[in-house]
C-alpha positions as CSV (number, residue, x, y, z in Angstrom):
1,M,0.0,0.0,0.0
2,S,1.1,3.5,-0.6
3,A,-0.1,7.0,0.2
4,V,-0.5,9.4,-2.8
5,Q,0.3,13.1,-2.6
6,V,-1.5,15.6,-4.8
7,P,1.0,17.5,-7.0
8,A,1.3,21.2,-6.5
9,S,0.8,21.9,-10.2
10,P,-1.2,22.3,-12.3
11,H,-4.0,22.0,-9.7
12,P,-3.5,24.2,-6.7
13,I,-4.5,21.9,-3.8
14,R,-2.6,20.6,-0.8
15,L,-3.7,17.9,1.6
16,S,-3.8,19.3,5.2
17,G,-3.9,15.7,6.6
18,D,-2.6,12.4,5.5
19,L,-4.4,10.2,3.1
20,P,-5.2,6.8,4.3
21,P,-3.2,4.0,2.6
22,I,-4.5,3.5,-1.0
23,D,-4.3,-0.1,-2.1
24,P,-3.5,-0.2,-5.9
25,A,-5.5,-3.4,-6.1
26,R,-8.7,-1.7,-5.0
27,H,-10.9,0.9,-6.6
28,V,-11.0,4.5,-5.2
29,V,-14.1,6.6,-4.9
30,I,-13.6,10.3,-4.2
31,A,-16.4,12.6,-3.1
32,G,-16.3,16.3,-2.2
33,P,-18.0,19.6,-2.9
34,T,-17.5,21.4,-6.2
35,A,-14.0,22.9,-6.6
36,S,-12.5,20.9,-3.8
37,G,-9.9,19.2,-5.9
38,K,-11.4,15.8,-6.6
39,S,-10.2,15.6,-10.2
40,A,-6.7,16.6,-9.2
41,L,-6.5,13.8,-6.6
42,A,-8.0,11.2,-8.9
43,L,-5.5,12.1,-11.6
44,A,-2.6,11.9,-9.2
45,I,-3.7,8.4,-8.1
46,A,-4.1,7.3,-11.7
47,Q,-0.7,8.5,-12.6
48,A,1.0,7.0,-9.6
49,Q,-0.8,3.6,-9.5
50,G,-2.8,3.2,-12.7
51,G,-6.5,3.1,-13.2
52,V,-9.3,4.9,-15.1
53,V,-10.6,8.2,-13.8
54,V,-14.4,7.9,-13.9
55,N,-16.7,10.9,-13.8
56,A,-19.4,10.9,-11.0
57,D,-20.7,14.4,-11.7
58,A,-24.2,14.6,-13.3
59,L,-23.4,17.8,-15.1
60,Q,-20.0,16.8,-16.5
61,V,-21.7,14.0,-18.6
62,W,-23.1,16.6,-21.1
63,S,-21.1,17.0,-24.3
64,C,-22.0,20.7,-24.6
65,W,-20.3,21.8,-21.3
66,R,-16.6,21.4,-21.1
67,V,-15.5,24.7,-19.7
68,L,-18.7,25.5,-17.7
69,T,-18.6,22.3,-15.7
70,A,-14.8,22.2,-15.3
71,R,-14.3,18.9,-17.0
72,P,-10.7,17.6,-17.2
73,D,-8.8,19.3,-20.0
74,A,-7.0,17.7,-22.9
75,D,-3.7,17.5,-20.9
76,D,-5.4,15.7,-18.0
77,E,-7.1,13.3,-20.4
78,A,-3.8,12.6,-22.1
79,A,-2.1,11.9,-18.7
80,A,-4.4,9.1,-17.7
81,P,-7.5,7.3,-19.1
82,H,-10.8,9.1,-18.4
83,A,-14.3,7.8,-18.8
84,L,-17.9,9.1,-18.8
85,Y,-17.0,12.7,-19.4
86,G,-18.9,14.7,-22.0
87,H,-20.4,11.6,-23.6
88,V,-24.1,12.5,-23.5
89,A,-25.7,14.7,-26.1
90,P,-28.2,17.3,-25.1
91,G,-31.7,16.1,-25.8
92,R,-31.1,12.7,-24.3
93,S,-32.5,11.8,-20.9
94,Y,-29.8,10.5,-18.6
95,S,-30.4,9.0,-15.1
96,V,-28.4,7.5,-12.3
97,G,-29.4,4.1,-13.6
98,D,-27.9,4.9,-17.0
99,W,-24.7,6.0,-15.2
100,L,-24.5,2.9,-13.1
101,A,-25.0,0.7,-16.2
102,E,-22.0,2.4,-17.8
103,V,-19.9,2.0,-14.7
104,A,-20.9,-1.7,-14.6
105,A,-19.6,-2.0,-18.2
106,L,-16.3,-0.6,-17.1
107,L,-16.1,-3.0,-14.2
108,S,-16.9,-5.9,-16.4
109,G,-13.7,-5.2,-18.4
110,G,-11.6,-5.6,-15.3
111,E,-10.6,-2.0,-15.0
112,R,-9.5,-0.5,-11.7
113,L,-11.7,2.6,-11.3
114,I,-10.9,5.9,-9.7
115,V,-14.4,7.4,-9.4
116,A,-14.5,11.2,-8.7
117,G,-17.4,13.5,-8.5
118,G,-19.8,15.5,-6.4
119,T,-23.2,14.0,-7.3
120,G,-24.2,12.4,-4.0
121,L,-26.9,10.2,-5.5
122,Y,-24.4,8.7,-8.0
123,L,-21.8,7.9,-5.3
124,S,-24.3,6.5,-2.8
125,S,-26.0,4.4,-5.5
126,L,-22.6,3.1,-6.6
127,T,-21.5,2.0,-3.1
128,R,-24.9,1.1,-1.5
129,G,-26.9,0.0,-4.5
130,L,-29.9,1.5,-6.2
131,A,-33.5,0.3,-6.1
132,V,-34.8,-0.6,-9.5
133,I,-38.1,1.3,-9.7
134,P,-40.3,1.2,-12.9
135,P,-40.4,4.5,-14.7
136,V,-43.3,6.9,-14.0
137,G,-45.5,7.7,-16.9
138,P,-46.0,11.2,-18.2
139,D,-49.6,11.3,-17.1
140,V,-48.7,10.7,-13.5
141,R,-45.9,13.2,-13.7
142,A,-48.3,15.8,-15.2
143,R,-50.9,15.3,-12.4
144,A,-48.2,15.5,-9.8
145,D,-46.8,18.7,-11.3
146,A,-50.2,20.3,-11.4
147,W,-51.0,19.3,-7.8
148,M,-47.7,20.6,-6.5
149,A,-48.1,23.9,-8.5
150,Q,-51.4,24.4,-6.6
151,G,-49.7,24.2,-3.3
152,G,-50.4,20.5,-2.7
153,L,-47.2,19.6,-0.8
154,E,-48.9,18.8,2.5
155,A,-51.8,16.9,0.9
156,M,-49.4,15.0,-1.3
157,A,-47.3,14.0,1.8
158,R,-50.5,12.8,3.6
159,A,-51.3,10.6,0.6
160,L,-48.1,8.6,0.9
161,D,-47.9,5.2,2.5
162,P,-46.9,5.4,6.2
163,R,-43.5,3.7,5.8
164,T,-42.4,6.0,3.1
165,R,-43.8,9.1,4.8
166,D,-42.0,8.3,8.1
167,G,-38.6,8.2,6.4
168,L,-39.0,11.2,4.1
169,D,-38.1,14.9,4.4
170,L,-41.7,16.2,4.1
171,Q,-40.6,19.7,3.5
172,N,-38.7,18.8,0.3
173,P,-41.2,19.1,-2.6
174,A,-39.1,17.1,-5.0
175,R,-38.7,14.1,-2.7
176,V,-42.4,14.2,-1.7
177,Q,-43.5,14.4,-5.4
178,R,-41.2,11.6,-6.4
179,A,-42.5,9.3,-3.6
180,W,-46.1,10.1,-4.6
181,E,-45.4,9.4,-8.3
182,V,-43.9,6.0,-7.5
183,L,-46.8,5.1,-5.3
184,E,-49.4,6.2,-7.8
185,A,-47.6,4.6,-10.8
186,T,-46.8,1.2,-9.1
187,G,-49.1,0.8,-6.2
188,R,-46.1,0.2,-4.0
189,G,-44.4,2.7,-1.7
190,L,-41.0,4.1,-2.4
191,A,-39.7,2.7,0.9
192,E,-40.8,-0.8,-0.1
193,W,-39.0,-0.5,-3.4
194,Q,-35.9,0.8,-1.7
195,A,-35.9,-2.2,0.7
196,D,-35.4,-4.4,-2.4
197,T,-32.2,-2.6,-3.3
198,P,-29.6,-5.0,-5.0
199,A,-26.0,-5.3,-3.9
200,P,-23.8,-2.2,-4.8
201,L,-21.5,-2.3,-7.8
202,I,-18.6,-1.4,-5.6
203,A,-18.9,-2.7,-2.0
204,P,-17.3,-0.8,0.9
205,G,-14.6,-3.5,1.2
206,D,-13.7,-3.2,-2.5
207,A,-12.6,0.5,-2.5
208,T,-10.9,3.3,-0.7
209,R,-13.7,5.8,-0.1
210,L,-12.6,9.4,0.4
211,V,-14.5,12.6,1.1
212,L,-12.5,15.8,0.6
213,N,-13.3,18.6,3.2
214,A,-12.2,22.1,2.5
215,D,-12.5,25.3,4.6
216,R,-15.8,26.9,3.7
217,D,-14.4,30.4,3.1
218,A,-11.4,29.2,1.1
219,L,-13.8,27.1,-1.0
220,A,-16.1,30.1,-1.6
221,D,-13.1,32.2,-2.8
222,R,-11.9,29.4,-5.0
223,I,-15.4,29.0,-6.5
224,A,-15.4,32.7,-7.5
225,R,-12.0,32.6,-9.0
226,R,-12.8,29.4,-10.9
227,F,-15.9,31.0,-12.4
228,D,-13.9,34.0,-13.5
229,A,-11.4,31.6,-15.1
230,M,-14.3,29.8,-16.9
231,L,-15.4,33.1,-18.3
232,A,-11.9,33.8,-19.6
233,Q,-11.7,30.3,-21.1
234,G,-14.9,30.6,-23.1
235,A,-17.9,29.7,-20.9
236,L,-20.0,32.4,-22.4
237,D,-19.3,31.1,-25.9
238,E,-20.4,27.6,-24.8
239,V,-23.7,29.0,-23.6
240,A,-24.2,31.1,-26.7
241,A,-23.7,28.1,-28.9
242,M,-26.5,26.3,-27.0
243,L,-29.0,29.1,-27.0
244,P,-30.7,28.1,-30.3
245,H,-31.4,24.7,-28.7
246,W,-32.4,25.9,-25.2
247,R,-35.4,24.2,-23.7
248,E,-36.3,25.3,-20.3
249,G,-36.2,22.5,-17.8
250,A,-34.1,20.1,-19.9
251,Q,-31.5,18.3,-17.9
252,W,-28.5,19.8,-19.6
253,T,-29.6,23.3,-18.9
254,H,-29.2,22.8,-15.2
255,A,-25.4,23.2,-15.3
256,I,-24.6,25.9,-12.8
257,G,-23.9,29.1,-14.6
258,A,-25.8,28.1,-17.7
259,P,-29.2,29.7,-16.9
260,E,-27.5,32.8,-15.6
261,L,-25.3,33.3,-18.6
262,A,-28.2,32.5,-20.9
263,A,-30.3,35.2,-19.3
264,H,-27.4,37.7,-19.8
265,L,-27.1,36.7,-23.5
266,S,-30.9,37.1,-23.9
267,G,-30.7,40.6,-22.5
268,G,-32.1,39.8,-19.1
269,S,-29.1,40.9,-17.0
270,S,-25.6,42.3,-17.2
271,L,-22.6,40.0,-17.3
272,D,-21.6,41.2,-13.9
273,A,-25.0,40.3,-12.4
274,A,-25.0,36.9,-14.2
275,R,-21.5,36.2,-12.9
276,E,-22.5,37.1,-9.3
277,Q,-25.7,35.0,-9.5
278,A,-23.7,32.0,-10.8
279,V,-21.1,32.2,-8.1
280,I,-23.9,32.4,-5.4
281,A,-25.6,29.4,-7.0
282,T,-22.3,27.4,-7.0
283,R,-21.7,28.2,-3.3
284,Q,-25.2,27.1,-2.4
285,Y,-24.7,23.9,-4.3
286,A,-21.4,23.3,-2.5
287,K,-23.2,23.8,0.8
288,S,-25.8,21.2,-0.1
289,Q,-23.1,18.8,-1.1
290,R,-21.3,19.2,2.2
291,I,-24.6,18.4,4.1
292,W,-25.1,15.3,1.9
293,F,-21.6,14.0,2.5
294,R,-21.6,14.8,6.2
295,N,-25.0,13.0,6.7
296,R,-24.6,10.0,4.4
297,M,-20.9,9.3,4.2
298,R,-19.9,9.2,7.8
299,D,-18.2,5.8,7.4
300,W,-16.0,7.1,4.5
301,D,-12.5,8.5,5.2
302,H,-12.7,12.3,5.5
303,V,-9.6,14.1,4.3
304,A,-8.9,17.8,4.9
305,V,-7.6,19.8,1.9
306,R,-6.1,23.2,1.8
307,L,-7.0,25.2,-1.3
308,K,-5.0,28.0,-2.9
């Protein structure tokens, strides 16, 4: 076993604490908030020990967003094998189930995976398993949307089966609506479906599991500097290229910064205002990621990082 240090360049990140021993015979799964240095660490491990760096960020899968989602650049991709980055065209639907199927295909080829990303549902499903729930039809989704739009959160929560309701955040409209849709479409509560969750693709004993923790203020500053760098590298041009294809609510339009820059390009705000709104949205996303990792990944190895 050997510890791996993150290089000083080209990615400005230092580990404040020691990494746990990383066994080159096992997979590595790296979680952390946006801009915390996950890709840099994954690349360092791949270069030192071998393996394929695998994306676990739901926004970095879209082919239209390289700069805006901070995907690994051409130099990084040349330095070590990378997979599941920028491979989904806008207009396709793409789910955590799709992502897991693609990871399973990589595993079937005998690859050692170094999975890095900030999408908590991807990482939890990879290491805990994902319940296979039948898709919800558009009619059920439309009725749920209409009910929620009329202020039906509390009534929808009351309509859930007790087992699901008892384990759900009833103040979260998206989670309540999803649970109601599953019950309505299948006649079976979400909690019951989740109880039938199959074994994970990567079990805890098969991987080193890391959560990167950065100082909140340092991370906030890095997020702002990174977005300015994105603008300098052509993020506005990326959004401009996609404006003719823009469809409100489409999955690929949810990339942080995309709606804000699209509004600017459409005359709805100044570039300075769009930049500020995007930075605030990114910081809020990082906060939600930290909460997810703190609550759901307590048994992972938490590693402090110092950002520059």
